[in-house]
C-alpha positions as CSV (number, residue, x, y, z in Angstrom):
1,M,108.2,102.2,109.1
2,E,111.6,102.3,109.4
3,A,112.6,102.1,105.7
4,T,110.1,105.4,105.1
5,R,111.3,107.0,108.4
6,Q,115.1,106.5,107.2
7,A,114.0,108.0,103.3
8,G,112.1,111.1,104.3
9,A,115.0,111.9,107.0
10,L,117.1,111.6,103.9
11,L,114.9,113.4,101.3
12,R,114.4,116.5,103.6
13,D,117.9,116.5,104.8
14,G,119.7,116.5,101.8
15,R,117.5,118.7,100.1
16,P,119.7,122.0,98.9
17,A,118.0,125.2,100.5
18,D,118.5,126.8,97.2
19,L,116.9,124.2,95.2
20,A,113.8,126.3,94.3
21,V,115.8,129.0,93.2
22,A,116.5,127.8,90.0
23,A,113.4,125.7,89.1
24,T,112.9,126.1,85.9
25,K,116.1,125.0,84.9
26,T,117.5,121.5,84.4
27,S,119.6,121.2,86.9
28,P,117.2,121.3,90.1
29,I,115.6,118.6,88.4
30,D,118.4,116.4,87.9
31,V,119.0,117.1,92.1
32,V,115.3,116.1,92.4
33,T,115.7,112.7,90.4
34,E,119.1,112.3,92.0
35,M,117.0,112.4,95.7
36,D,114.2,110.1,94.2
37,I,117.0,107.5,93.4
38,A,118.8,107.6,96.5
39,A,115.8,107.4,98.4
40,E,114.5,104.6,96.9
41,K,117.7,103.0,97.0
42,L,117.8,103.1,100.4
43,I,114.0,101.7,100.8
44,T,115.1,98.4,98.6
45,G,118.2,98.4,100.4
46,I,116.3,98.0,104.0
47,L,113.9,95.8,102.4
48,A,116.5,93.2,100.8
49,E,118.2,93.0,103.7
50,R,115.5,92.3,105.9
51,R,113.2,90.3,103.4
52,P,115.5,88.9,100.8
53,E,112.5,86.5,99.2
54,D,110.0,89.1,98.8
55,G,109.0,90.7,95.4
56,L,109.4,94.5,94.6
57,L,107.7,97.0,92.9
58,G,109.5,100.9,92.8
59,E,108.6,104.1,90.9
60,E,112.3,104.7,90.3
61,G,112.8,101.0,88.1
62,A,112.8,98.2,90.7
63,D,110.8,95.1,89.6
64,T,111.6,92.0,91.3
65,P,109.2,88.7,91.4
66,G,110.4,87.3,94.7
67,T,109.8,84.3,96.1
68,S,107.6,84.6,99.3
69,G,104.2,86.1,98.1
70,V,104.8,89.1,99.5
71,R,105.7,92.4,97.0
72,W,106.8,95.6,98.2
73,V,105.3,98.5,96.3
74,V,107.4,101.5,96.7
75,D,107.2,105.7,96.2
76,P,110.4,106.9,97.3
77,L,108.9,110.6,97.0
78,D,105.6,111.6,96.1
79,G,105.0,115.1,95.3
80,T,108.1,115.7,92.9
81,V,106.9,118.9,92.4
82,N,106.4,120.2,96.0
83,Y,110.0,118.8,97.1
84,L,110.8,121.2,94.0
85,Y,109.4,124.2,95.1
86,G,109.8,123.9,99.0
87,L,106.6,123.2,99.6
88,P,105.9,120.4,102.4
89,S,103.1,118.6,100.7
90,W,105.5,115.4,99.8
91,G,105.9,112.0,101.1
92,V,107.8,108.3,100.9
93,S,105.1,105.5,100.4
94,I,105.1,102.0,100.8
95,A,103.0,99.2,100.8
96,A,103.2,95.3,101.3
97,E,101.1,93.1,99.2
98,Y,100.3,89.5,99.7
99,G,98.7,87.4,96.6
100,G,97.7,91.0,94.9
101,E,96.0,92.4,97.8
102,T,97.4,95.2,100.0
103,V,97.8,94.2,103.9
104,V,100.1,96.9,105.1
105,G,100.5,100.7,104.1
106,V,103.2,103.5,105.6
107,V,103.7,107.2,104.2
108,A,105.8,109.6,106.2
109,A,105.1,112.8,105.8
110,P,108.5,114.3,107.0
111,M,108.1,118.3,106.6
112,R,104.5,117.5,108.8
113,G,106.5,114.9,110.9
114,E,103.8,113.0,110.6
115,V,103.9,108.6,109.9
116,Y,100.5,107.4,108.9
117,H,100.3,103.7,108.9
118,A,97.8,100.8,108.3
119,V,97.5,96.4,108.4
120,L,94.8,94.8,106.9
121,G,91.9,94.6,109.2
122,G,94.0,96.2,112.4
123,G,92.7,100.5,111.3
124,A,94.4,103.2,110.3
125,W,97.0,105.4,112.3
126,L,99.0,108.6,112.6
127,G,101.3,107.5,114.9
128,T,99.2,105.9,118.2
129,A,96.4,108.1,117.4
130,R,93.9,105.8,115.5
131,L,92.4,107.9,112.6
132,A,88.5,107.7,111.3
133,C,87.5,109.5,108.3
134,R,85.1,112.4,108.5
135,P,81.4,111.9,109.3
136,A,78.2,112.0,106.6
137,A,78.2,115.2,105.0
138,P,75.9,115.7,101.6
139,L,78.2,116.9,98.6
140,D,77.6,120.1,98.6
141,Q,79.4,121.0,102.2
142,A,82.2,118.0,100.9
143,L,85.7,119.1,100.5
144,V,87.2,117.2,98.1
145,G,90.8,116.7,96.9
146,T,92.0,116.0,92.9
147,G,94.6,115.8,91.0
148,F,96.4,116.6,87.1
149,A,98.7,115.0,85.2
150,Y,101.6,116.4,83.4
151,V,99.9,115.6,80.4
152,Q,98.6,118.6,78.7
153,T,95.7,116.8,76.9
154,R,94.6,115.1,79.9
155,R,95.0,117.7,82.0
156,A,92.5,119.7,79.6
157,R,89.9,117.1,80.2
158,Q,90.7,116.6,83.8
159,A,90.0,120.5,84.1
160,D,86.5,119.8,82.3
161,V,85.6,117.5,85.1
162,A,86.7,119.6,88.0
163,Q,84.9,121.9,86.1
164,R,81.6,120.1,86.6
165,I,82.1,118.7,90.1
166,I,83.3,122.3,91.9
167,P,79.8,123.9,92.1
168,L,78.2,120.9,93.3
169,V,80.9,120.6,96.1
170,R,82.2,123.2,99.1
171,D,85.7,123.1,97.3
172,I,88.2,121.6,95.8
173,R,92.0,121.2,96.8
174,R,94.9,120.4,94.9
175,G,97.4,118.6,97.4
176,G,99.8,117.6,95.0
177,S,100.4,114.1,96.7
178,A,98.4,111.4,95.9
179,A,99.4,109.5,98.9
180,L,99.3,112.7,101.5
181,D,95.7,113.3,100.0
182,L,94.5,109.9,100.4
183,C,95.8,109.8,104.1
184,D,94.2,113.2,104.3
185,V,90.7,111.5,103.9
186,A,91.7,109.0,106.4
187,A,92.2,111.7,108.7
188,G,89.4,113.5,107.9
189,R,91.1,116.9,106.4
190,L,89.3,116.3,103.0
191,D,86.0,114.5,102.7
192,G,86.8,112.7,99.3
193,Y,89.7,112.7,96.4
194,Y,89.9,111.6,93.4
195,E,91.9,111.5,90.7
196,R,93.1,109.8,87.1
197,G,96.1,108.1,86.0
198,L,98.0,107.0,89.1
199,N,100.4,104.7,89.5
200,P,100.2,101.4,91.9
201,W,103.0,103.2,93.8
202,D,101.0,106.2,94.0
203,L,98.3,104.6,95.5
204,A,99.2,101.4,97.4
205,A,99.8,102.6,100.9
206,G,97.4,105.6,101.0
207,E,94.1,103.7,99.4
208,L,94.7,101.0,102.4
209,I,95.4,103.8,105.4
210,A,91.8,105.6,103.7
211,R,90.2,102.2,103.9
212,E,91.3,100.8,107.4
213,A,90.0,104.9,108.7
214,G,86.3,104.0,107.4
215,A,86.6,105.3,103.9
216,L,84.8,104.1,100.9
217,T,87.9,103.4,97.8
218,G,87.1,102.6,94.1
219,G,87.0,103.5,90.7
220,R,84.5,103.1,88.6
221,P,81.3,101.4,89.7
222,G,81.8,97.9,90.8
223,E,85.6,98.0,90.1
224,P,88.9,99.0,92.4
225,A,90.5,101.7,92.5
226,S,93.3,102.1,89.4
227,G,95.1,104.2,87.2
228,E,91.8,104.3,85.2
229,L,90.2,106.5,88.2
230,A,91.0,106.6,92.2
231,L,88.5,107.7,94.3
232,A,88.6,107.5,98.4
233,A,86.1,109.4,100.5
234,S,83.4,108.9,103.6
235,P,80.7,106.7,102.5
236,A,77.8,109.0,102.1
237,V,80.5,111.4,99.9
238,F,81.5,108.6,98.1
239,A,77.9,107.2,96.8
240,S,77.5,110.3,95.6
241,L,80.6,111.6,94.2
242,Q,81.2,108.1,92.2
243,P,78.0,108.6,89.7
244,L,79.1,112.2,89.1
245,L,82.4,111.3,88.3
246,E,81.3,108.2,85.8
247,E,78.6,111.0,84.0
248,A,81.6,113.7,84.2
249,G,83.9,111.1,82.2
250,A,86.2,111.1,84.7
251,W,88.2,107.8,83.5
252,H,89.0,108.5,80.0
253,D,90.9,111.2,78.2
């Protein structure tokens, strides 16, 4: 939690006020990359000092095996395009795995003033408030989040899947940060969320937070959430949405 807060403050306070003005030029992209790397360096520095024997996997290239059996999975800036354009939906995500299982997840959303956290078996929390996903709802009353890849061919395929899902649900939202979308499922702000193409650092903390709030999580039927497909939803919505995504081929390009 300390590392996410410090990295979030660095990103929030260090973002140039005019960053979005030249959003189509190379220079602002470079600034975002520099901020991303600086945030990861801050996080990995804190973890290395406090937990020197642990492993680490970070979006910006950190990858050390460690000797303790614990591995930290770090996304220093989830929602990069939102950050670039000055939209508030971006966050810092840190998870800890032990023996390959996620046991701790923290997601800070600095522009919301929110920090989500969960410990395996201990529930999910927004600050001091315990989280619970939304009660059961029919699929046609479900608000569902998703995301789209930056590769054109995959985006086109994802648009086809969304086109099949939209008539069957209340509506679709595209927030731009997988970590925050998963936390929104936990907080009852979305009934469900699905996406193909996530990386471990996009998914690790938010998936645990959603699960500890009572959501079901997974991928294709019988599979865990992964880069192939990640799905998190209140149980009733999960039961309806997963077979639809399978039928629509949401797991392939």
